[in-house]
Steps between C-alpha positions, in 0.01 A plus 500: 500500500235505759545288818266208558360677802381851543428637845271805553532657835636765737833505677305609812274203485574199725290264295696607184819430680384150584462421135828674392682312783359170387607567135846597624557201724383274213759660279233636256551825314202719462392822339349759738228750455464761777140583599478839672254440786501862613377607156224223505650310215380182649133612465523601132297297243819373345636363825158354595511294186815340654368469852134525559569578876697813411803394715870420443670274427413356162721238332475428129627165380428408153120486441452528887432816699517426864406696813509460875860464627474178694309335209785620269760350732329154479477527127876577472581208732293275275664634186860465626481219733660717767400607851213260517417221742650160459204314639124536532535622862762753413282642220209527747727677756601747246136573422426539874762761537382688209146516622624593852721778356227658299268507805715552810818678383517676172193722526584633843876523439459684159245738647742578786780556241268720301405718808867540604645586161229647288196627686415524871142385602286515816730403786252234613503340155877510483531336847238237406694396182835509668376271781366241264822514287701443814295202592556361158879567528486326832342190356750487219788540731377216721439266214846564364668387830724208418422521127702604207209585289118497520454160338780253563877551449487691185334820378159495320286763359336532830818654631518731199138606560558582867847655455348735244302650786739512792788626295341845549527485884715821530238698292223370719711592818519145620828403668619162375694443830162430656454191286835324498391177324348704223822701473695186468277367224518846329881454486465153353272641229748775418769241442310322225653525148317769300378688805445870483349756719188676377648830387787320332281265324210720380576816284305822511443497129432247218790260437569224255689192614 
């Protein structure tokens, strides 16, 4: 019997990991469909029918086919009643973190990871991306000072969204010791029931729940 949720993605994809982690932390089983990015499977007509942007992840749930990882996290929070904000202000703070992450952290961090792990680029381009990523990591570290999680005393899907990026620090050659408040938050995230690291959570081939 098919699971209620089917996740399409790649084990190398930070956005795919965000959604997989949310599903796992919510205690939701899911079928998994591997999309081979190196072979361009995300640009095929079949995949573009699932996601008009030609990106992973995609989440199918009943009649719904959803894309854009942070949007999927919000959908799952609404569906499950988990990892959302308890008040209007908390819900607004979650959105603010998501918008900040998509502008000031994820693009530059993920490009730096890509350059370090998969393909070198012009040194000036690499340095530019790394510098902006480090600024973002510095902001995150500062704002976590004295806080257990990003919004209040309990984790929300804002934490899941940002953790899905910074979990790849080693691959991007960032030293977590430089950002101690972020490292402490990281350890709190890893202690949550249902937590799994990316390569433990996401398989390299199709898998049914």
